[in-house]
ChimeraX commands (.cxc) that place a marker at each C-alpha (Angstrom):
marker #1 position 392.19,95.36,185.05 radius 0.5
marker #1 position 394.40,97.20,182.54 radius 0.5
marker #1 position 393.09,100.52,181.30 radius 0.5
marker #1 position 391.70,100.67,177.78 radius 0.5
marker #1 position 390.88,103.40,175.30 radius 0.5
marker #1 position 387.23,104.50,175.41 radius 0.5
marker #1 position 384.99,104.85,172.36 radius 0.5
marker #1 position 382.08,107.26,172.89 radius 0.5
marker #1 position 379.03,107.33,170.66 radius 0.5
marker #1 position 375.63,108.94,171.17 radius 0.5
marker #1 position 372.35,109.98,169.57 radius 0.5
marker #1 position 371.64,107.03,167.31 radius 0.5
marker #1 position 367.88,107.56,167.75 radius 0.5
marker #1 position 367.14,103.93,166.91 radius 0.5
marker #1 position 363.48,103.18,166.18 radius 0.5
marker #1 position 361.25,100.28,165.29 radius 0.5
marker #1 position 362.21,99.88,161.64 radius 0.5
marker #1 position 359.21,101.88,160.38 radius 0.5
marker #1 position 359.06,105.06,158.27 radius 0.5
marker #1 position 360.02,107.21,161.25 radius 0.5
marker #1 position 363.23,105.25,161.89 radius 0.5
marker #1 position 366.26,107.12,160.57 radius 0.5
marker #1 position 368.48,104.23,161.67 radius 0.5
marker #1 position 366.81,101.85,159.23 radius 0.5
marker #1 position 367.67,103.88,156.11 radius 0.5
marker #1 position 370.86,105.06,154.43 radius 0.5
marker #1 position 372.51,101.71,155.25 radius 0.5
marker #1 position 372.90,102.93,158.83 radius 0.5
marker #1 position 372.42,99.53,160.52 radius 0.5
marker #1 position 375.14,97.90,158.47 radius 0.5
marker #1 position 377.47,100.87,159.09 radius 0.5
marker #1 position 376.95,100.66,162.83 radius 0.5
marker #1 position 377.61,96.94,162.90 radius 0.5
marker #1 position 380.89,97.51,161.02 radius 0.5
marker #1 position 381.64,100.22,163.57 radius 0.5
marker #1 position 381.03,97.74,166.41 radius 0.5
marker #1 position 383.40,95.30,164.68 radius 0.5
marker #1 position 386.04,98.05,164.86 radius 0.5
marker #1 position 385.31,98.68,168.55 radius 0.5
marker #1 position 385.68,94.99,169.36 radius 0.5
marker #1 position 388.85,94.57,167.34 radius 0.5
marker #1 position 390.33,97.66,168.99 radius 0.5
marker #1 position 389.85,96.11,172.46 radius 0.5
marker #1 position 388.26,99.31,173.78 radius 0.5
marker #1 position 385.43,100.19,176.15 radius 0.5
marker #1 position 382.21,101.45,174.58 radius 0.5
marker #1 position 380.12,104.22,176.14 radius 0.5
marker #1 position 376.73,105.06,174.59 radius 0.5
marker #1 position 375.88,108.53,175.89 radius 0.5
marker #1 position 372.14,108.79,175.51 radius 0.5
marker #1 position 369.42,108.80,172.87 radius 0.5
marker #1 position 370.36,105.32,171.79 radius 0.5
marker #1 position 366.62,104.85,171.29 radius 0.5
marker #1 position 364.01,107.33,170.12 radius 0.5
marker #1 position 360.87,106.87,172.19 radius 0.5
marker #1 position 359.66,110.29,171.05 radius 0.5
marker #1 position 358.98,108.65,167.70 radius 0.5
marker #1 position 357.98,105.04,168.40 radius 0.5
marker #1 position 356.44,102.61,170.88 radius 0.5
marker #1 position 358.97,101.46,173.50 radius 0.5
marker #1 position 358.22,97.75,173.38 radius 0.5
marker #1 position 358.25,97.65,169.57 radius 0.5
marker #1 position 361.64,99.37,169.48 radius 0.5
marker #1 position 363.19,97.02,172.05 radius 0.5
marker #1 position 361.84,93.87,170.39 radius 0.5
marker #1 position 362.89,95.04,166.91 radius 0.5
marker #1 position 366.41,95.84,168.14 radius 0.5
marker #1 position 366.93,92.79,170.34 radius 0.5
marker #1 position 369.82,91.46,168.26 radius 0.5
marker #1 position 371.66,94.78,168.63 radius 0.5
marker #1 position 371.02,94.81,172.39 radius 0.5
marker #1 position 372.43,91.27,172.60 radius 0.5
marker #1 position 375.60,92.43,170.90 radius 0.5
marker #1 position 375.98,95.57,173.02 radius 0.5
marker #1 position 375.45,93.49,176.18 radius 0.5
marker #1 position 378.14,91.03,175.07 radius 0.5
marker #1 position 380.48,94.00,174.54 radius 0.5
marker #1 position 379.62,95.27,178.07 radius 0.5
marker #1 position 378.71,98.68,176.65 radius 0.5
marker #1 position 377.86,101.36,179.22 radius 0.5
marker #1 position 374.56,103.05,178.40 radius 0.5
marker #1 position 373.64,106.51,179.73 radius 0.5
marker #1 position 369.98,107.44,179.35 radius 0.5
marker #1 position 369.19,110.55,177.25 radius 0.5
marker #1 position 366.09,112.69,176.85 radius 0.5
marker #1 position 364.69,110.72,173.90 radius 0.5
marker #1 position 364.93,107.49,175.91 radius 0.5
marker #1 position 364.25,109.02,179.34 radius 0.5
marker #1 position 361.34,106.59,179.77 radius 0.5
marker #1 position 364.01,104.21,181.12 radius 0.5
marker #1 position 365.43,106.72,183.63 radius 0.5
marker #1 position 363.53,105.52,186.70 radius 0.5
marker #1 position 364.40,101.90,185.92 radius 0.5
marker #1 position 368.14,102.51,186.41 radius 0.5
marker #1 position 369.44,100.25,189.16 radius 0.5
marker #1 position 366.36,98.01,189.16 radius 0.5
marker #1 position 365.92,94.51,187.75 radius 0.5
marker #1 position 362.66,95.32,185.95 radius 0.5
marker #1 position 364.40,95.21,182.56 radius 0.5
marker #1 position 365.85,91.71,182.58 radius 0.5
marker #1 position 367.96,91.97,179.43 radius 0.5
marker #1 position 371.69,92.10,180.41 radius 0.5
marker #1 position 372.25,95.24,178.30 radius 0.5
marker #1 position 370.28,97.25,180.87 radius 0.5
marker #1 position 372.44,96.05,183.76 radius 0.5
marker #1 position 374.99,98.71,182.73 radius 0.5
marker #1 position 372.40,101.46,182.20 radius 0.5
marker #1 position 373.18,104.58,184.23 radius 0.5
marker #1 position 372.88,108.29,184.67 radius 0.5
marker #1 position 375.86,110.70,184.44 radius 0.5
marker #1 position 379.10,109.38,185.93 radius 0.5
marker #1 position 382.79,110.27,186.26 radius 0.5
marker #1 position 385.96,108.42,185.32 radius 0.5
marker #1 position 389.56,109.26,186.21 radius 0.5
marker #1 position 391.79,109.14,183.12 radius 0.5
marker #1 position 395.49,109.89,183.46 radius 0.5
marker #1 position 394.88,111.84,186.67 radius 0.5
marker #1 position 392.05,113.99,185.23 radius 0.5
marker #1 position 388.34,113.91,186.07 radius 0.5
marker #1 position 386.15,113.19,183.06 radius 0.5
marker #1 position 382.38,113.57,183.44 radius 0.5
marker #1 position 380.18,111.59,181.05 radius 0.5
marker #1 position 376.53,112.50,180.45 radius 0.5
marker #1 position 374.05,112.79,177.61 radius 0.5
marker #1 position 373.78,116.57,178.03 radius 0.5
marker #1 position 370.07,117.17,178.57 radius 0.5
marker #1 position 370.53,116.77,182.33 radius 0.5
marker #1 position 371.50,120.46,182.67 radius 0.5
marker #1 position 368.78,121.82,180.37 radius 0.5
marker #1 position 365.95,123.00,182.69 radius 0.5
marker #1 position 363.33,122.34,179.98 radius 0.5
marker #1 position 364.45,118.82,179.07 radius 0.5
marker #1 position 366.01,117.32,182.19 radius 0.5
marker #1 position 362.96,116.07,184.12 radius 0.5
marker #1 position 361.61,113.67,181.50 radius 0.5
marker #1 position 358.26,115.45,181.33 radius 0.5
marker #1 position 357.00,115.58,177.71 radius 0.5
marker #1 position 357.19,119.14,176.39 radius 0.5
marker #1 position 357.11,120.88,173.04 radius 0.5
marker #1 position 360.32,119.20,171.88 radius 0.5
marker #1 position 358.65,115.82,172.15 radius 0.5
marker #1 position 355.45,117.12,170.55 radius 0.5
marker #1 position 357.52,118.44,167.65 radius 0.5
marker #1 position 359.13,115.02,167.25 radius 0.5
marker #1 position 355.67,113.42,167.13 radius 0.5
marker #1 position 354.60,116.00,164.54 radius 0.5
marker #1 position 357.66,115.13,162.49 radius 0.5
marker #1 position 356.76,111.45,162.83 radius 0.5
marker #1 position 353.32,112.07,161.36 radius 0.5
marker #1 position 354.95,113.77,158.37 radius 0.5
marker #1 position 357.36,110.85,158.06 radius 0.5
marker #1 position 354.44,108.40,158.03 radius 0.5
marker #1 position 352.94,110.23,155.07 radius 0.5
marker #1 position 356.32,110.57,153.33 radius 0.5
marker #1 position 357.09,106.88,153.92 radius 0.5
marker #1 position 360.65,107.55,155.14 radius 0.5
marker #1 position 362.52,109.67,157.72 radius 0.5
marker #1 position 362.79,113.41,157.12 radius 0.5
marker #1 position 366.50,113.48,157.93 radius 0.5
marker #1 position 367.56,110.67,155.61 radius 0.5
marker #1 position 369.57,111.37,152.45 radius 0.5
marker #1 position 367.70,113.95,150.42 radius 0.5
marker #1 position 365.25,114.55,153.24 radius 0.5
marker #1 position 364.32,117.66,155.17 radius 0.5
marker #1 position 366.79,119.35,157.50 radius 0.5
marker #1 position 366.26,120.31,161.12 radius 0.5
marker #1 position 365.69,123.91,160.00 radius 0.5
marker #1 position 362.86,122.83,157.70 radius 0.5
marker #1 position 361.25,120.88,160.51 radius 0.5
marker #1 position 361.60,123.91,162.80 radius 0.5
marker #1 position 359.70,126.04,160.27 radius 0.5
marker #1 position 356.92,123.45,160.19 radius 0.5
marker #1 position 356.78,123.47,163.99 radius 0.5
marker #1 position 356.40,127.25,164.10 radius 0.5
marker #1 position 353.37,127.00,161.85 radius 0.5
marker #1 position 351.95,124.30,164.09 radius 0.5
marker #1 position 352.57,126.43,167.18 radius 0.5
marker #1 position 350.78,129.42,165.62 radius 0.5
marker #1 position 347.67,127.27,165.06 radius 0.5
marker #1 position 347.94,125.80,168.58 radius 0.5
marker #1 position 348.34,129.15,170.33 radius 0.5
marker #1 position 345.33,130.61,168.55 radius 0.5
marker #1 position 343.26,127.53,169.37 radius 0.5
marker #1 position 343.85,127.62,173.13 radius 0.5
marker #1 position 344.10,131.36,173.67 radius 0.5
marker #1 position 340.43,131.81,174.67 radius 0.5
marker #1 position 340.62,129.03,177.27 radius 0.5
marker #1 position 343.81,130.35,178.83 radius 0.5
marker #1 position 342.37,133.84,179.24 radius 0.5
marker #1 position 339.61,132.55,181.48 radius 0.5
marker #1 position 341.77,130.58,183.94 radius 0.5
marker #1 position 344.93,131.04,185.97 radius 0.5
marker #1 position 347.84,128.89,184.88 radius 0.5
marker #1 position 351.43,128.39,185.84 radius 0.5
marker #1 position 353.61,130.26,183.35 radius 0.5
marker #1 position 353.87,127.98,180.32 radius 0.5
marker #1 position 357.17,127.08,178.80 radius 0.5
marker #1 position 357.51,128.46,175.30 radius 0.5
marker #1 position 358.25,126.24,172.35 radius 0.5
marker #1 position 361.67,127.86,171.90 radius 0.5
marker #1 position 362.61,127.05,175.50 radius 0.5
marker #1 position 361.42,123.46,175.28 radius 0.5
marker #1 position 363.24,122.46,172.09 radius 0.5
marker #1 position 366.53,120.62,172.36 radius 0.5
marker #1 position 369.74,122.07,170.86 radius 0.5
marker #1 position 369.47,119.46,168.09 radius 0.5
marker #1 position 366.03,120.80,167.20 radius 0.5
marker #1 position 367.04,124.45,167.54 radius 0.5
marker #1 position 370.81,124.99,167.08 radius 0.5
marker #1 position 370.53,128.54,168.45 radius 0.5
marker #1 position 370.24,126.95,171.92 radius 0.5
marker #1 position 373.77,125.50,171.77 radius 0.5
marker #1 position 375.46,128.66,173.06 radius 0.5
marker #1 position 373.10,128.84,176.04 radius 0.5
marker #1 position 373.54,125.22,177.02 radius 0.5
marker #1 position 377.31,125.55,176.75 radius 0.5
marker #1 position 377.06,128.23,179.44 radius 0.5
marker #1 position 375.08,125.83,181.65 radius 0.5
marker #1 position 377.72,123.14,181.12 radius 0.5
marker #1 position 380.49,125.55,182.14 radius 0.5
marker #1 position 378.67,126.51,185.34 radius 0.5
marker #1 position 378.31,122.83,186.20 radius 0.5
marker #1 position 382.02,122.23,185.54 radius 0.5
marker #1 position 382.97,125.05,187.90 radius 0.5
marker #1 position 380.51,123.88,190.57 radius 0.5
marker #1 position 381.58,120.22,190.51 radius 0.5
marker #1 position 385.26,120.69,189.74 radius 0.5
marker #1 position 385.76,118.07,187.04 radius 0.5
marker #1 position 388.25,118.68,184.24 radius 0.5
marker #1 position 386.43,117.57,181.09 radius 0.5
marker #1 position 382.83,117.08,180.05 radius 0.5
marker #1 position 381.99,114.41,177.48 radius 0.5
marker #1 position 378.43,114.60,176.14 radius 0.5
marker #1 position 376.12,114.25,173.15 radius 0.5
marker #1 position 372.64,115.82,172.85 radius 0.5
marker #1 position 373.45,118.70,170.45 radius 0.5
marker #1 position 374.30,116.43,167.47 radius 0.5
marker #1 position 377.36,118.62,166.81 radius 0.5
marker #1 position 380.63,116.69,167.19 radius 0.5
marker #1 position 383.76,118.49,168.26 radius 0.5
marker #1 position 385.87,119.92,171.05 radius 0.5
marker #1 position 384.90,123.30,172.44 radius 0.5
marker #1 position 386.94,125.61,174.70 radius 0.5
marker #1 position 389.37,122.76,175.53 radius 0.5
marker #1 position 387.14,121.24,178.22 radius 0.5
marker #1 position 383.91,120.11,176.53 radius 0.5
marker #1 position 383.83,117.33,173.94 radius 0.5
marker #1 position 380.75,116.24,172.01 radius 0.5
marker #1 position 380.37,112.85,170.33 radius 0.5
marker #1 position 377.91,114.14,167.73 radius 0.5
marker #1 position 375.29,111.74,166.36 radius 0.5
marker #1 position 374.33,109.06,163.85 radius 0.5
marker #1 position 371.30,110.95,162.50 radius 0.5
marker #1 position 370.94,111.63,158.79 radius 0.5
marker #1 position 374.28,111.17,157.05 radius 0.5
marker #1 position 376.36,111.97,160.14 radius 0.5
marker #1 position 378.28,109.11,161.83 radius 0.5
marker #1 position 380.63,110.58,164.42 radius 0.5
marker #1 position 382.23,109.39,167.65 radius 0.5
marker #1 position 385.04,110.13,170.10 radius 0.5
marker #1 position 388.06,108.05,171.04 radius 0.5
marker #1 position 389.62,108.83,174.41 radius 0.5
marker #1 position 393.11,107.41,174.75 radius 0.5
marker #1 position 394.44,106.12,178.08 radius 0.5
marker #1 position 396.68,109.21,178.30 radius 0.5
marker #1 position 393.60,111.47,178.06 radius 0.5
marker #1 position 394.12,112.44,174.41 radius 0.5
marker #1 position 390.71,112.92,172.75 radius 0.5
marker #1 position 390.10,112.33,169.05 radius 0.5
marker #1 position 386.96,113.37,167.17 radius 0.5
marker #1 position 386.26,110.86,164.42 radius 0.5
marker #1 position 383.83,110.02,161.66 radius 0.5
marker #1 position 382.98,106.46,160.61 radius 0.5
marker #1 position 383.49,106.46,156.85 radius 0.5
marker #1 position 384.08,103.68,154.30 radius 0.5
marker #1 position 384.25,101.03,157.04 radius 0.5
marker #1 position 387.01,102.80,158.95 radius 0.5
marker #1 position 387.53,105.68,161.38 radius 0.5
marker #1 position 388.56,109.00,159.89 radius 0.5
marker #1 position 389.94,111.52,162.36 radius 0.5
marker #1 position 388.47,115.01,162.21 radius 0.5
marker #1 position 391.01,117.81,162.73 radius 0.5
marker #1 position 389.27,118.94,165.92 radius 0.5
marker #1 position 391.28,116.91,168.48 radius 0.5
marker #1 position 392.68,117.66,171.93 radius 0.5
marker #1 position 396.02,116.58,173.40 radius 0.5
marker #1 position 396.33,116.51,177.20 radius 0.5
marker link #1:1,2 radius 0.2
marker link #1:2,3 radius 0.2
marker link #1:3,4 radius 0.2
marker link #1:4,5 radius 0.2
marker link #1:5,6 radius 0.2
marker link #1:6,7 radius 0.2
marker link #1:7,8 radius 0.2
marker link #1:8,9 radius 0.2
marker link #1:9,10 radius 0.2
marker link #1:10,11 radius 0.2
marker link #1:11,12 radius 0.2
marker link #1:12,13 radius 0.2
marker link #1:13,14 radius 0.2
marker link #1:14,15 radius 0.2
marker link #1:15,16 radius 0.2
marker link #1:16,17 radius 0.2
marker link #1:17,18 radius 0.2
marker link #1:18,19 radius 0.2
marker link #1:19,20 radius 0.2
marker link #1:20,21 radius 0.2
marker link #1:21,22 radius 0.2
marker link #1:22,23 radius 0.2
marker link #1:23,24 radius 0.2
marker link #1:24,25 radius 0.2
marker link #1:25,26 radius 0.2
marker link #1:26,27 radius 0.2
marker link #1:27,28 radius 0.2
marker link #1:28,29 radius 0.2
marker link #1:29,30 radius 0.2
marker link #1:30,31 radius 0.2
marker link #1:31,32 radius 0.2
marker link #1:32,33 radius 0.2
marker link #1:33,34 radius 0.2
marker link #1:34,35 radius 0.2
marker link #1:35,36 radius 0.2
marker link #1:36,37 radius 0.2
marker link #1:37,38 radius 0.2
marker link #1:38,39 radius 0.2
marker link #1:39,40 radius 0.2
marker link #1:40,41 radius 0.2
marker link #1:41,42 radius 0.2
marker link #1:42,43 radius 0.2
marker link #1:43,44 radius 0.2
marker link #1:44,45 radius 0.2
marker link #1:45,46 radius 0.2
marker link #1:46,47 radius 0.2
marker link #1:47,48 radius 0.2
marker link #1:48,49 radius 0.2
marker link #1:49,50 radius 0.2
marker link #1:50,51 radius 0.2
marker link #1:51,52 radius 0.2
marker link #1:52,53 radius 0.2
marker link #1:53,54 radius 0.2
marker link #1:54,55 radius 0.2
marker link #1:55,56 radius 0.2
marker link #1:56,57 radius 0.2
marker link #1:57,58 radius 0.2
marker link #1:58,59 radius 0.2
marker link #1:59,60 radius 0.2
marker link #1:60,61 radius 0.2
marker link #1:61,62 radius 0.2
marker link #1:62,63 radius 0.2
marker link #1:63,64 radius 0.2
marker link #1:64,65 radius 0.2
marker link #1:65,66 radius 0.2
marker link #1:66,67 radius 0.2
marker link #1:67,68 radius 0.2
marker link #1:68,69 radius 0.2
marker link #1:69,70 radius 0.2
marker link #1:70,71 radius 0.2
marker link #1:71,72 radius 0.2
marker link #1:72,73 radius 0.2
marker link #1:73,74 radius 0.2
marker link #1:74,75 radius 0.2
marker link #1:75,76 radius 0.2
marker link #1:76,77 radius 0.2
marker link #1:77,78 radius 0.2
marker link #1:78,79 radius 0.2
marker link #1:79,80 radius 0.2
marker link #1:80,81 radius 0.2
marker link #1:81,82 radius 0.2
marker link #1:82,83 radius 0.2
marker link #1:83,84 radius 0.2
marker link #1:84,85 radius 0.2
marker link #1:85,86 radius 0.2
marker link #1:86,87 radius 0.2
marker link #1:87,88 radius 0.2
marker link #1:88,89 radius 0.2
marker link #1:89,90 radius 0.2
marker link #1:90,91 radius 0.2
marker link #1:91,92 radius 0.2
marker link #1:92,93 radius 0.2
marker link #1:93,94 radius 0.2
marker link #1:94,95 radius 0.2
marker link #1:95,96 radius 0.2
marker link #1:96,97 radius 0.2
marker link #1:97,98 radius 0.2
marker link #1:98,99 radius 0.2
marker link #1:99,100 radius 0.2
marker link #1:100,101 radius 0.2
marker link #1:101,102 radius 0.2
marker link #1:102,103 radius 0.2
marker link #1:103,104 radius 0.2
marker link #1:104,105 radius 0.2
marker link #1:105,106 radius 0.2
marker link #1:106,107 radius 0.2
marker link #1:107,108 radius 0.2
marker link #1:108,109 radius 0.2
marker link #1:109,110 radius 0.2
marker link #1:110,111 radius 0.2
marker link #1:111,112 radius 0.2
marker link #1:112,113 radius 0.2
marker link #1:113,114 radius 0.2
marker link #1:114,115 radius 0.2
marker link #1:115,116 radius 0.2
marker link #1:116,117 radius 0.2
marker link #1:117,118 radius 0.2
marker link #1:118,119 radius 0.2
marker link #1:119,120 radius 0.2
marker link #1:120,121 radius 0.2
marker link #1:121,122 radius 0.2
marker link #1:122,123 radius 0.2
marker link #1:123,124 radius 0.2
marker link #1:124,125 radius 0.2
marker link #1:125,126 radius 0.2
marker link #1:126,127 radius 0.2
marker link #1:127,128 radius 0.2
marker link #1:128,129 radius 0.2
marker link #1:129,130 radius 0.2
marker link #1:130,131 radius 0.2
marker link #1:131,132 radius 0.2
marker link #1:132,133 radius 0.2
marker link #1:133,134 radius 0.2
marker link #1:134,135 radius 0.2
marker link #1:135,136 radius 0.2
marker link #1:136,137 radius 0.2
marker link #1:137,138 radius 0.2
marker link #1:138,139 radius 0.2
marker link #1:139,140 radius 0.2
marker link #1:140,141 radius 0.2
marker link #1:141,142 radius 0.2
marker link #1:142,143 radius 0.2
marker link #1:143,144 radius 0.2
marker link #1:144,145 radius 0.2
marker link #1:145,146 radius 0.2
marker link #1:146,147 radius 0.2
marker link #1:147,148 radius 0.2
marker link #1:148,149 radius 0.2
marker link #1:149,150 radius 0.2
marker link #1:150,151 radius 0.2
marker link #1:151,152 radius 0.2
marker link #1:152,153 radius 0.2
marker link #1:153,154 radius 0.2
marker link #1:154,155 radius 0.2
marker link #1:155,156 radius 0.2
marker link #1:156,157 radius 0.2
marker link #1:157,158 radius 0.2
marker link #1:158,159 radius 0.2
marker link #1:159,160 radius 0.2
marker link #1:160,161 radius 0.2
marker link #1:161,162 radius 0.2
marker link #1:162,163 radius 0.2
marker link #1:163,164 radius 0.2
marker link #1:164,165 radius 0.2
marker link #1:165,166 radius 0.2
marker link #1:166,167 radius 0.2
marker link #1:167,168 radius 0.2
marker link #1:168,169 radius 0.2
marker link #1:169,170 radius 0.2
marker link #1:170,171 radius 0.2
marker link #1:171,172 radius 0.2
marker link #1:172,173 radius 0.2
marker link #1:173,174 radius 0.2
marker link #1:174,175 radius 0.2
marker link #1:175,176 radius 0.2
marker link #1:176,177 radius 0.2
marker link #1:177,178 radius 0.2
marker link #1:178,179 radius 0.2
marker link #1:179,180 radius 0.2
marker link #1:180,181 radius 0.2
marker link #1:181,182 radius 0.2
marker link #1:182,183 radius 0.2
marker link #1:183,184 radius 0.2
marker link #1:184,185 radius 0.2
marker link #1:185,186 radius 0.2
marker link #1:186,187 radius 0.2
marker link #1:187,188 radius 0.2
marker link #1:188,189 radius 0.2
marker link #1:189,190 radius 0.2
marker link #1:190,191 radius 0.2
marker link #1:191,192 radius 0.2
marker link #1:192,193 radius 0.2
marker link #1:193,194 radius 0.2
marker link #1:194,195 radius 0.2
marker link #1:195,196 radius 0.2
marker link #1:196,197 radius 0.2
marker link #1:197,198 radius 0.2
marker link #1:198,199 radius 0.2
marker link #1:199,200 radius 0.2
marker link #1:200,201 radius 0.2
marker link #1:201,202 radius 0.2
marker link #1:202,203 radius 0.2
marker link #1:203,204 radius 0.2
marker link #1:204,205 radius 0.2
marker link #1:205,206 radius 0.2
marker link #1:206,207 radius 0.2
marker link #1:207,208 radius 0.2
marker link #1:208,209 radius 0.2
marker link #1:209,210 radius 0.2
marker link #1:210,211 radius 0.2
marker link #1:211,212 radius 0.2
marker link #1:212,213 radius 0.2
marker link #1:213,214 radius 0.2
marker link #1:214,215 radius 0.2
marker link #1:215,216 radius 0.2
marker link #1:216,217 radius 0.2
marker link #1:217,218 radius 0.2
marker link #1:218,219 radius 0.2
marker link #1:219,220 radius 0.2
marker link #1:220,221 radius 0.2
marker link #1:221,222 radius 0.2
marker link #1:222,223 radius 0.2
marker link #1:223,224 radius 0.2
marker link #1:224,225 radius 0.2
marker link #1:225,226 radius 0.2
marker link #1:226,227 radius 0.2
marker link #1:227,228 radius 0.2
marker link #1:228,229 radius 0.2
marker link #1:229,230 radius 0.2
marker link #1:230,231 radius 0.2
marker link #1:231,232 radius 0.2
marker link #1:232,233 radius 0.2
marker link #1:233,234 radius 0.2
marker link #1:234,235 radius 0.2
marker link #1:235,236 radius 0.2
marker link #1:236,237 radius 0.2
marker link #1:237,238 radius 0.2
marker link #1:238,239 radius 0.2
marker link #1:239,240 radius 0.2
marker link #1:240,241 radius 0.2
marker link #1:241,242 radius 0.2
marker link #1:242,243 radius 0.2
marker link #1:243,244 radius 0.2
marker link #1:244,245 radius 0.2
marker link #1:245,246 radius 0.2
marker link #1:246,247 radius 0.2
marker link #1:247,248 radius 0.2
marker link #1:248,249 radius 0.2
marker link #1:249,250 radius 0.2
marker link #1:250,251 radius 0.2
marker link #1:251,252 radius 0.2
marker link #1:252,253 radius 0.2
marker link #1:253,254 radius 0.2
marker link #1:254,255 radius 0.2
marker link #1:255,256 radius 0.2
marker link #1:256,257 radius 0.2
marker link #1:257,258 radius 0.2
marker link #1:258,259 radius 0.2
marker link #1:259,260 radius 0.2
marker link #1:260,261 radius 0.2
marker link #1:261,262 radius 0.2
marker link #1:262,263 radius 0.2
marker link #1:263,264 radius 0.2
marker link #1:264,265 radius 0.2
marker link #1:265,266 radius 0.2
marker link #1:266,267 radius 0.2
marker link #1:267,268 radius 0.2
marker link #1:268,269 radius 0.2
marker link #1:269,270 radius 0.2
marker link #1:270,271 radius 0.2
marker link #1:271,272 radius 0.2
marker link #1:272,273 radius 0.2
marker link #1:273,274 radius 0.2
marker link #1:274,275 radius 0.2
marker link #1:275,276 radius 0.2
marker link #1:276,277 radius 0.2
marker link #1:277,278 radius 0.2
marker link #1:278,279 radius 0.2
marker link #1:279,280 radius 0.2
marker link #1:280,281 radius 0.2
marker link #1:281,282 radius 0.2
marker link #1:282,283 radius 0.2
marker link #1:283,284 radius 0.2
marker link #1:284,285 radius 0.2
marker link #1:285,286 radius 0.2
marker link #1:286,287 radius 0.2
view
């Protein structure tokens, strides 16, 4: 089979169409379907690198049923789907036939691909974060649930146009944590516990951008240990190319609609989907 360019997208955080579902507002569904038209017309491969769904915000079965038409289309396009931390509930179903829909036949964990003689590693990015990689619900997920409760009362997502920012949500979470810590302090004093993970440790880089520098260090250690040439990931919601070896596909949360295009010669382009067409961002890398 002839090699094709690869389109990489991540962090759509698709929900069930309710008030917590960022993907259902700001015309995001229509934009993504136009984007898929472009992918098909370009005769490219499509990789979805994690957090396609947001099970931190909605019931799994409701999300899947509500998005069945999209899954049908992605399956027809033979899209490769890597599980992220917000859809890690699927992780232990990789390689099984429990999920019968054909879209899940190409569901995977991190993998490598040789492109023009170079080793490219594809992952969501949470896999190297010690506080988010095991799928165990922690403070990051609790914060997302807290945000969902606020979204229910607001009647729309916090990160839609004119909505709150991640920083605002982080301030709300700190207030919540202060109440929580004071509530449980008396119980914890009376019993021995394993050292608890702090809220700051448990948040994802998208929830707390100050973590991005630390996770970049973890990525670099993994690159040196495994010997691949380039890491392609999502998770942080910040699109771009960093230090000429790590490329991030960004997200489709709020008003952001970014993706990567990897040419068959290894040239990587960071793009934004705007006005029904791709617009290249200056941050690109030539091999």
